[in-house]
C-alpha positions in Angstrom: 93.9 38.1 61.3 95.1 41.4 60.1 97.3 39.8 57.5 94.5 37.8 56.0 92.2 40.8 55.9 94.8 42.9 54.2 95.3 40.0 51.6 91.5 40.0 51.0 91.5 43.8 50.4 94.6 43.4 48.0 93.0 40.5 46.2 89.8 42.5 45.6 91.8 45.5 44.2 93.8 43.3 41.8 90.7 41.3 40.8 88.6 44.4 39.9 91.4 46.0 38.1 92.0 42.9 36.0 88.3 42.6 35.4 88.2 46.1 33.7 90.7 45.0 31.2 88.9 42.0 29.9 87.1 42.3 26.4 86.0 38.6 25.7 83.9 36.0 27.3 86.8 33.5 27.2 89.0 36.0 29.0 86.2 36.5 31.6 86.0 32.7 32.2 89.8 32.7 32.7 89.5 35.5 35.2 86.9 33.7 37.2 88.8 30.5 37.4 91.9 32.4 38.5 90.1 34.2 41.4 87.3 32.0 42.3 88.2 28.5 40.9 87.6 25.8 43.5 91.0 24.1 43.1 93.4 26.9 42.3 91.5 30.1 42.8 93.2 32.8 44.7 90.3 33.4 47.1 89.6 29.7 48.0 93.4 29.3 48.6 93.4 32.3 50.9 90.4 30.8 52.8 92.3 27.6 53.5 94.2 29.7 56.2 90.9 30.4 58.0 91.0 27.4 60.4 94.4 28.6 61.6 93.0 31.8 63.1 91.8 32.1 66.6 88.1 31.2 67.0 87.2 34.8 68.0 88.7 36.2 64.6 87.3 33.6 62.2 83.8 35.3 62.1 85.1 38.6 61.1 87.4 37.2 58.4 84.5 34.9 57.2 82.2 37.9 56.8 84.9 39.8 54.8 85.5 36.7 52.6 81.9 36.3 51.8 81.5 40.0 51.0 84.5 39.6 48.6 83.0 36.5 47.0 79.8 38.5 46.3 81.6 41.5 45.0 83.6 39.2 42.5 80.4 37.4 41.4 78.6 40.8 40.8 81.5 42.1 39.0 81.7 39.0 36.8 78.0 39.2 35.9 78.1 43.0 35.1 81.2 42.7 33.0 79.7 39.7 31.1 76.6 41.7 30.3 78.8 44.6 29.1 80.8 42.3 26.8 77.6 40.8 25.3 76.1 44.2 24.7 79.2 45.4 23.1 79.3 42.2 20.8 75.7 42.8 19.9 76.3 46.5 19.0 79.2 45.4 16.7 77.0 42.8 15.1 74.1 45.3 14.6 76.6 47.7 13.0 77.9 44.9 10.6 74.3 44.2 9.7 73.0 47.7 9.3 70.8 48.3 6.2 71.5 51.6 4.5 67.9 52.9 4.2 69.1 55.6 1.8 69.5 53.0 -0.9 66.6 52.2 -3.2 64.7 49.1 -2.1 64.6 45.8 -4.0 61.6 45.7 -6.3 59.0 43.2 -5.2 57.8 40.9 -7.8 54.0 40.8 -7.9 52.1 37.8 -9.1 49.4 37.8 -11.9 46.3 36.1 -12.7 46.8 33.0 -15.0 45.7 33.8 -18.5 42.8 31.2 -18.3 41.6 32.9 -15.0 41.8 36.4 -16.6 39.6 35.1 -19.6 37.1 33.3 -17.3 36.7 36.5 -15.2 36.3 38.6 -18.4 33.6 36.3 -19.8 31.8 35.9 -16.3 31.8 39.7 -16.0 30.0 40.1 -19.3 27.3 37.7 -18.4 26.9 39.0 -14.8 26.1 42.3 -16.5 23.5 40.6 -18.6 21.8 39.3 -15.3 23.3 35.9 -15.0 24.5 34.2 -11.8 27.8 32.2 -11.4 27.3 28.7 -10.0 29.7 26.0 -9.4 29.3 22.2 -9.2 31.2 19.0 -8.3 34.0 17.9 -10.5 33.2 14.2 -9.7 29.9 13.5 -11.1 27.5 10.5 -11.6 26.7 9.0 -14.9 23.2 10.2 -14.4 24.0 13.9 -14.3 26.8 13.8 -16.8 25.0 11.8 -19.4 21.5 10.3 -18.8 19.8 13.5 -17.5 21.3 15.3 -20.5 19.6 13.0 -23.0 22.5 10.8 -23.5 21.5 7.2 -22.4 24.0 4.5 -22.0 23.7 3.1 -25.6 23.6 6.6 -27.2 26.4 7.0 -30.0 27.0 10.6 -28.7 28.9 9.1 -25.8 31.7 8.3 -28.1 32.4 12.1 -28.3 33.5 12.1 -24.7 36.6 10.1 -23.7 35.4 9.6 -20.2 37.6 9.0 -17.1 35.6 6.6 -14.9 36.4 6.2 -11.1 37.0 2.8 -9.7 35.0 2.3 -6.6 32.7 -0.3 -5.0 29.4 0.3 -6.6 26.6 -0.4 -4.1 23.2 -1.3 -5.3 21.3 1.7 -6.5 24.4 4.1 -6.8 25.2 5.1 -10.3 28.8 4.9 -11.6 31.0 7.9 -10.8 33.3 9.8 -13.3 35.3 13.0 -13.6 32.9 15.3 -15.5 33.4 15.6 -19.1 31.6 19.1 -19.3 30.0 21.5 -16.9 26.6 20.7 -18.4 25.6 18.5 -15.4 25.0 21.8 -13.6 22.2 22.4 -16.0 20.2 19.6 -14.3 21.3 20.2 -10.8 20.3 23.9 -11.2 16.8 23.1 -12.6 16.2 20.5 -10.0 16.7 23.0 -7.3 15.3 26.2 -8.6 12.1 27.2 -10.4 12.3 29.4 -13.6 13.3 32.1 -14.4 16.9 30.8 -14.5 20.0 32.6 -15.7 23.3 31.0 -14.8 26.8 30.5 -16.1 29.0 27.5 -14.8 32.7 27.9 -15.2 35.0 25.0 -14.1 37.3 22.2 -14.9 36.5 19.3 -17.0 38.4 16.1 -17.7 38.7 13.7 -20.7 41.0 11.0 -21.6 42.5 12.9 -24.5 45.6 12.4 -26.5 47.5 15.6 -25.5 48.5 17.8 -28.5 48.5 21.5 -29.5 44.6 21.9 -29.2 43.8 19.0 -26.7 44.4 18.5 -22.9 43.2 15.9 -20.5 42.2 18.7 -18.0 40.6 21.9 -19.3 38.1 24.6 -18.4 34.6 25.1 -19.7 32.0 27.7 -19.3 28.4 26.6 -19.6 25.5 28.9 -19.8 21.8 28.3 -19.2 18.6 30.4 -19.4 15.1 29.1 -18.9 11.8 31.0 -18.7 8.5 31.4 -20.3 8.5 32.5 -23.9 12.4 32.2 -24.5 13.0 31.8 -28.2 16.0 31.3 -30.5 16.0 35.0 -31.1 16.9 35.5 -27.4 19.7 33.0 -27.9 21.1 34.9 -30.8 20.8 38.2 -29.1 22.5 37.1 -26.1 25.4 35.6 -27.9 25.7 38.4 -30.2 26.0 40.8 -27.3 28.6 38.6 -25.7 30.9 38.2 -28.7 30.9 41.9 -29.4 31.7 42.8 -25.9 34.6 40.3 -25.8 36.0 40.5 -29.3 34.9 44.0 -30.4 31.8 45.8 -31.5 32.6 45.4 -35.2 32.5 41.6 -35.1 30.2 39.6 -37.5 28.5 36.5 -36.2 27.6 33.4 -38.0 25.3 30.5 -36.8 25.4 27.0 -38.4 23.4 23.9 -37.5 25.1 21.4 -35.3 24.2 18.5 -33.1 24.3 18.3 -29.3 22.0 15.7 -27.5 20.7 18.1 -24.9 19.7 21.0 -27.3 17.2 21.1 -30.3 18.0 22.8 -32.4 21.7 23.0 -32.0 24.2 25.4 -33.5 27.8 26.3 -33.5 28.6 30.0 -33.4 31.5 31.6 -35.2 32.8 35.1 -35.4 34.6 36.7 -38.4 38.4 36.5 -37.9 39.7 39.5 -36.0 43.2 38.9 -37.3 42.3 39.2 -41.1 38.8 40.7 -40.9 37.5 37.6 -42.7 39.8 37.6 -45.6 41.5 34.3 -44.5 44.7 33.7 -42.5 46.6 31.1 -40.4 44.5 32.0 -37.3 41.2 31.1 -39.1 42.8 28.4 -41.2 42.0 30.5 -44.3 38.2 30.3 -43.8 37.6 33.9 -42.5 35.6 32.5 -39.6 36.6 31.3 -36.0 34.3 28.9 -34.2 34.0 29.9 -30.5 31.2 27.9 -29.0 28.3 25.5 -29.3 24.7 26.5 -28.3 21.0 25.7 -28.9 17.5 25.5 -27.4 17.2 23.2 -24.3 15.8 19.8 -25.5 12.2 19.3 -24.3 13.1 15.9 -22.9 15.8 17.6 -20.6 13.1 20.0 -19.4 10.6 17.1 -18.7 13.3 15.2 -16.7 13.5 18.0 -14.2 9.7 18.4 -13.9 9.4 21.5 -16.2 6.5 21.6 -18.7 8.1 22.1 -22.2 4.8 23.7 -23.3 5.2 26.4 -20.7 8.9 26.9 -20.3 11.7 27.0 -23.0 15.4 28.0 -22.6 18.7 28.0 -24.3 22.2 26.7 -23.3 25.7 27.5 -24.6 29.3 26.2 -23.8 32.7 27.4 -24.6 36.3 26.8 -23.7 38.1 29.8 -22.1 41.5 28.4 -23.1 40.5 28.3 -26.7 39.1 31.9 -26.5 42.4 33.0 -24.7 44.5 31.4 -27.5 42.5 33.1 -30.2 42.7 36.5 -28.5 46.4 36.4 -27.7 47.6 34.3 -30.7 48.7 31.4 -28.6 49.5 28.3 -30.8 49.6 25.5 -28.1 47.1 24.8 -25.3 49.9 23.0 -23.3 51.5 26.4 -22.7 48.7 27.1 -20.1 49.8 24.3 -17.9 53.6 24.0 -18.1 54.2 26.7 -15.5 56.7 28.4 -17.7 57.2 32.0 -16.4 58.4 33.1 -19.8 54.9 32.3 -21.1 52.9 33.5 -18.0 54.6 36.8 -17.5 53.3 38.0 -20.8 49.9 38.3 -19.4 
């Protein structure tokens, strides 16, 4: 009995001494196998002698052996945690960031040039008392054409290369399309609101266009509408004069010329004198001295009647412009396709 107890004491001494020298998890596993392994471990081999002891001594030796087993297990776990902590500290030291160095500059995004122009235009009209409204991009034939005084057989429909939607047309449901302009919101607004009305409608429009430097199949448009008692063409001119001078400069000259739009009467196109050459003539204005920026006119009486307004009581005006075109004019951009190619070399200029 004494011999086995002495061996247990000696085994503990050597095991704990060896444990302190271990620096890696692999070495720790080898230590565990050497001292506690079931097949060749020193402690299990020593306990094989236990049945040879007298019965009255086995209990005392068994208690000492269990105590040693617990001591080795605790020592193993503690050393394992120390090794992991040490490895973690080394890893942290390797990955330490020197906070004294200047930080990397964060790249900040910018608003798209079209969005910038839309916001600038919208801000001008909001200051004039207009509300911003939005509408569906998928429209019915009724709102996109018929209600705007463009019946199915009207030749004006040829001006819009319409993208029609293929769907099962149930009885009573008008054909659907991708809106060709934001003008349908004129009708939707007047149907749901009594005068006075002051709204602008920015949004996407779609046409089956042959893409080139001035045409895209998807583009933005800003529509404006004002309806009230006693509105005249002078109100239209005053509003658009104010807008153009706020956007392009107080020194701008304005020109109106007769034009045709089915939903206004009379209709006009509005131009400003070229801000690049001051009206002398250059590449920007095609040597005319003038730049057309929008179409406008007084709301057609038939359009007012269609929404239940009495044209003898109420009058109004409407206008529409393309923010991409205005952005191209302001910044000297020569190709509308640049807006939608996602080329950072172009976008970062704005």
